[in-house]
C-alpha positions in Angstrom: 71.3 -190.7 44.8 70.2 -194.2 45.0 72.9 -196.5 43.7 71.6 -197.7 40.4 74.6 -200.1 40.2 72.7 -203.3 40.7 74.1 -206.6 40.1 73.9 -209.3 37.6 74.0 -212.9 38.8 74.2 -216.2 37.1 70.7 -217.4 37.6 68.4 -214.9 36.1 64.8 -216.1 35.7 62.6 -213.3 34.9 60.7 -213.6 31.7 58.9 -211.4 29.3 57.9 -211.9 25.8 58.7 -209.3 23.2 56.3 -206.4 22.7 53.4 -207.1 20.5 50.4 -205.1 19.3 48.1 -206.0 22.2 49.0 -203.0 24.3 47.8 -200.1 26.4 46.5 -196.7 25.2 48.0 -194.5 27.9 48.3 -194.4 31.6 44.6 -194.9 31.7 45.3 -198.5 31.0 42.8 -198.9 28.1 43.9 -201.4 25.6 44.6 -200.2 22.1 47.0 -201.1 19.3 50.3 -199.4 20.3 51.0 -198.3 23.9 51.7 -200.3 27.1 51.7 -198.9 30.7 53.3 -200.6 33.7 54.0 -199.7 37.3 56.5 -201.5 39.6 58.8 -201.8 42.5 62.6 -202.0 43.0 64.9 -202.3 46.1 65.0 -200.6 48.5 61.4 -199.5 47.8 61.5 -197.3 44.7 58.5 -197.0 42.3 59.0 -197.0 38.5 56.3 -196.2 35.9 57.0 -197.4 32.3 55.3 -196.5 29.0 56.1 -198.3 25.8 55.2 -196.8 22.4 55.2 -199.7 20.0 54.5 -197.7 16.9 57.7 -195.7 17.4 59.7 -198.2 19.4 60.2 -195.7 22.2 59.9 -195.8 26.0 59.4 -193.3 28.8 60.0 -194.3 32.4 59.6 -192.2 35.6 61.7 -193.2 38.6 60.3 -192.1 41.9 63.6 -192.0 43.6 62.5 -190.2 46.8 59.3 -190.4 48.8 56.0 -191.1 47.2 54.5 -187.7 47.8 57.5 -185.6 46.7 57.8 -185.4 42.9 60.6 -182.8 43.0 63.3 -185.5 42.9 61.6 -187.8 40.3 63.8 -188.7 37.3 62.3 -189.1 33.8 64.2 -191.3 31.4 63.4 -191.6 27.6 64.9 -193.7 24.8 64.3 -196.2 22.1 64.0 -200.0 22.3 64.6 -202.9 20.0 63.4 -206.5 20.3 66.2 -209.0 20.3 66.0 -212.4 18.6 65.8 -213.9 22.1 62.6 -212.1 22.8 64.2 -209.7 25.3 64.0 -206.0 24.8 67.0 -203.7 24.8 66.0 -200.1 25.9 68.7 -197.5 25.2 68.6 -194.2 27.1 68.9 -191.0 25.0 67.4 -188.4 27.4 67.4 -187.9 31.2 65.5 -185.2 33.0 66.8 -183.6 35.1 70.3 -184.5 33.8 72.1 -186.9 36.2 75.8 -187.9 36.0 74.9 -191.4 37.3 72.5 -192.0 34.3 74.3 -191.1 31.1 72.4 -190.6 27.9 75.4 -191.4 25.6 74.3 -195.1 25.0 76.4 -196.5 27.8 73.3 -196.9 30.0 70.4 -199.1 29.0 67.9 -201.7 30.2 67.0 -205.2 29.3 63.4 -206.3 29.8 61.0 -209.1 29.3 57.4 -208.2 28.5 54.2 -210.2 28.9 51.5 -207.9 27.3 48.8 -206.8 29.6 50.3 -208.7 32.6 53.8 -207.7 33.6 57.2 -206.3 32.5 60.5 -207.2 34.3 63.4 -204.8 33.8 67.1 -205.3 34.4 69.2 -202.1 34.5 72.4 -202.7 32.5 75.6 -201.1 31.3 76.8 -198.2 33.4 73.5 -198.4 35.5 73.7 -202.1 36.2 71.6 -202.8 39.3 68.6 -204.1 41.1 65.7 -205.8 39.3 62.5 -203.8 38.6 59.2 -205.8 38.7 56.3 -204.0 37.1 52.6 -204.8 36.6 50.2 -203.7 33.8 47.3 -201.3 34.5 44.0 -202.9 35.3 40.8 -201.8 36.9 39.6 -201.3 40.5 37.2 -204.2 40.0 40.3 -206.5 39.9 41.7 -205.6 43.3 39.8 -207.7 45.9 40.9 -211.3 46.4 43.5 -213.5 48.1 47.1 -213.3 46.8 50.4 -215.3 47.1 53.4 -213.0 47.1 57.2 -213.2 46.9 59.3 -210.4 48.2 61.1 -209.2 45.0 62.5 -205.9 46.3 64.3 -206.3 49.7 64.3 -203.1 51.6 67.7 -203.9 53.2 69.4 -204.8 49.9 72.8 -206.5 50.4 72.0 -207.5 54.0 68.8 -209.4 53.0 68.5 -213.0 54.2 65.3 -214.7 53.2 66.0 -217.7 55.3 65.3 -215.7 58.5 63.5 -212.6 57.1 60.3 -212.1 55.2 60.5 -214.0 51.9 56.9 -214.8 51.0 53.4 -214.7 52.2 49.7 -214.3 51.5 47.4 -211.3 51.7 43.7 -210.9 51.6 42.2 -207.7 50.1 38.6 -207.2 51.0 36.4 -204.4 49.7 34.8 -202.4 52.6 33.1 -199.8 50.4 33.4 -198.4 47.0 37.1 -198.2 46.2 38.1 -198.8 49.8 39.9 -202.0 50.9 41.2 -203.7 54.0 44.4 -205.7 53.8 45.5 -208.5 56.1 47.6 -211.7 55.8 50.6 -213.7 56.9 54.3 -213.4 56.1 57.0 -216.1 56.4 60.7 -216.7 56.1 62.1 -219.2 53.6 62.9 -221.7 56.3 59.2 -222.1 57.0 59.0 -224.1 53.7 58.9 -227.9 53.9 58.1 -227.8 57.6 61.4 -226.2 58.5 62.5 -224.2 61.5 60.2 -221.2 60.5 62.1 -218.2 62.0 59.4 -215.8 60.9 55.7 -216.6 60.9 53.6 -213.6 61.7 50.4 -211.8 60.8 50.1 -208.8 58.6 47.7 -206.6 60.5 47.2 -202.9 61.4 47.5 -201.6 57.8 45.3 -198.5 57.1 42.6 -199.1 54.5 43.7 -198.9 50.9 42.0 -196.7 48.2 41.8 -197.6 44.5 42.0 -194.5 42.5 41.8 -195.7 38.9 43.1 -198.4 36.6 43.9 -200.7 39.5 46.2 -198.2 41.1 46.1 -198.5 44.9 47.4 -196.2 47.6 47.6 -196.7 51.4 47.9 -193.6 53.4 48.9 -193.2 57.1 46.7 -191.3 59.5 48.5 -188.1 58.7 47.7 -188.5 55.0 51.2 -189.5 54.0 51.4 -192.2 51.4 52.8 -195.4 52.9 52.2 -198.0 50.2 51.6 -197.8 46.4 50.3 -200.8 44.4 49.1 -201.9 41.0 46.6 -204.6 40.1 45.6 -206.2 36.7 42.8 -208.3 35.4 45.3 -211.1 34.9 45.5 -211.5 38.7 48.9 -209.9 39.1 49.7 -207.4 41.9 52.7 -205.3 43.0 53.0 -203.4 46.3 55.8 -201.0 47.1 56.2 -200.1 50.8 58.5 -197.1 50.3 62.2 -196.5 50.5 63.9 -198.9 52.9 60.8 -201.2 53.2 61.0 -202.9 49.8 58.2 -204.4 47.7 56.5 -207.6 46.5 55.1 -209.2 43.4 52.0 -211.3 43.8 49.4 -213.5 42.0 45.8 -214.3 42.9 45.3 -217.6 44.5 43.6 -220.4 42.6 42.8 -224.0 43.7 42.7 -224.9 40.0 46.4 -224.2 39.4 48.5 -227.4 38.9 52.2 -227.4 38.6 51.7 -229.5 35.5 50.5 -226.2 33.9 54.2 -225.4 33.5 54.9 -228.6 31.5 56.0 -228.0 27.9 56.8 -224.4 28.4 60.1 -222.7 27.8 60.4 -220.0 30.4 62.7 -217.0 30.3 63.6 -214.3 32.7 66.0 -213.0 35.3 67.6 -214.2 38.5 68.1 -211.4 41.1 70.9 -211.7 43.6 70.6 -208.7 46.0 73.7 -209.7 48.1 76.1 -210.1 45.1 78.3 -207.0 44.7 79.4 -207.7 41.1 76.4 -209.2 39.2 73.0 -208.8 40.8 70.9 -210.0 37.9 71.3 -212.4 35.1 69.2 -213.7 32.2 68.1 -217.3 32.4 66.1 -220.0 30.5 64.3 -223.1 31.9 62.2 -225.8 30.2 59.6 -227.6 32.3 59.0 -231.3 31.7 57.0 -234.1 33.4 59.2 -237.2 34.0 56.2 -239.2 35.2 56.7 -238.6 38.9 57.3 -234.9 39.2 57.8 -231.7 37.2 61.4 -230.5 36.5 62.6 -227.2 35.2 66.0 -227.7 33.5 68.0 -224.7 32.3 71.0 -222.4 32.6 72.2 -218.9 32.7 72.0 -217.1 29.3 75.6 -215.9 28.7 74.6 -213.7 25.7 71.2 -212.1 26.0 71.4 -211.0 22.3 72.1 -214.5 20.9 70.6 -216.8 23.6 73.9 -218.6 24.1 73.6 -220.8 27.3 76.1 -221.5 30.0 77.6 -225.0 30.2 76.6 -225.4 33.8 72.9 -226.4 34.2 70.4 -225.9 37.0 67.3 -228.0 37.8 64.2 -226.9 39.7 62.1 -229.7 41.1 58.6 -229.0 42.1 57.3 -231.1 45.0 53.9 -229.6 45.8 51.4 -226.9 45.1 48.6 -225.4 47.2 46.4 -222.6 45.8 49.2 -221.5 43.4 52.0 -221.6 46.0 54.8 -224.0 45.1 57.7 -225.6 47.0 60.6 -227.8 46.0 64.3 -227.9 45.5 66.9 -226.4 43.2 69.9 -228.5 42.2 73.1 -226.6 41.3 76.3 -227.9 39.5 78.0 -230.4 41.7 74.7 -231.8 42.9 74.4 -229.1 45.6 70.8 -228.2 46.4 68.6 -225.8 48.3 64.9 -225.4 48.9 62.6 -222.8 47.3 59.2 -221.3 47.6 57.4 -219.9 44.6 54.1 -218.3 43.4 52.6 -219.3 40.1 50.2 -217.6 37.7 48.3 -219.5 35.0 46.2 -216.9 33.0 44.7 -217.9 29.7 47.9 -218.9 27.7 50.2 -217.0 30.0 52.5 -218.6 32.6 54.5 -216.8 35.2 56.6 -218.0 38.1 58.3 -216.1 40.9 60.7 -218.0 43.2 62.6 -217.2 46.4 65.6 -219.3 47.3 69.3 -219.1 48.1 72.4 -220.7 46.6 74.5 -223.4 48.4 76.6 -220.7 50.0 73.5 -219.1 51.5 73.3 -216.0 49.2 69.6 -215.2 48.3 68.2 -215.1 44.8 64.8 -214.4 43.4 63.7 -215.8 40.1 61.1 -214.3 37.9 60.1 -216.4 34.8 57.5 -216.1 32.1 56.5 -218.5 29.3 57.4 -217.1 25.9 
């Protein structure tokens, strides 16, 4: 079974506001008063579907552990959730079907999550199932699919061996409707060292993908010539997309491009979330908080690891994220760590109504990669 023992690292920047009443009706994605539905990706290319029932404070999630088209090894997990004072959710497991010794239902296995209603939900497996980050997107409509997107690779297919400096870390894709519910996908992918006019180890086109079909509620499937599912995706009206390329191939989180985005849109926002460290054997994800301010010359995000996700207690060591530039919603800049050690980053930003979301790819001063997902509370 896929090792759910994912890690928990000291810079966790993935953010989701607590559940509120503005939710989804069922997997059809229609907005009602009490239910939310999300679909997402996790390393090395696993798909998760989450349903939150806000009337009863319960959740159901289905983990597509195997191949897309084989449901015989899917795992259904049910439980209850509570909203912590920090705005995170704690989702405690009380039923697993079929029963699995690696996912106990005695309370020792649970999830933490951040929820941005109608946009995204980011999930951190915790306790005895501590492991890789799960990035999910709300249900939408097929009318939302076409457009140009910036993406960050949030689910590396090669897990602990992942190196964003020389492998795919980010990119851009264009999704063009070719007929009713049928779309062509193309784009470019880059390694992290392409940022700031660097060495640029990887700079190549994304071509040759079969056409994609939108079935319902913004759910997209790409099949190979022999009718085997190769990619699953989810799109929202908010301009958020996830694509999962299957086990061993990873997945991405993306936002629609916009020339109107300014990095000053982040100013004045407290952002919360998770930092995902796929190479770290002990702690792969950690909760984090950043506050963005304009010092008159540039925008800085100052913050730290959240040592206690229940109380919001912050670590004494701080981190600073400096934004140098933005183009169509794609950011670049530097991250400064304790001891004035710094590295570069590339990020994608979403500014939708009052919502703010930021996804960053970078590495620490020792070269270990991390991916930050942040949401304004």
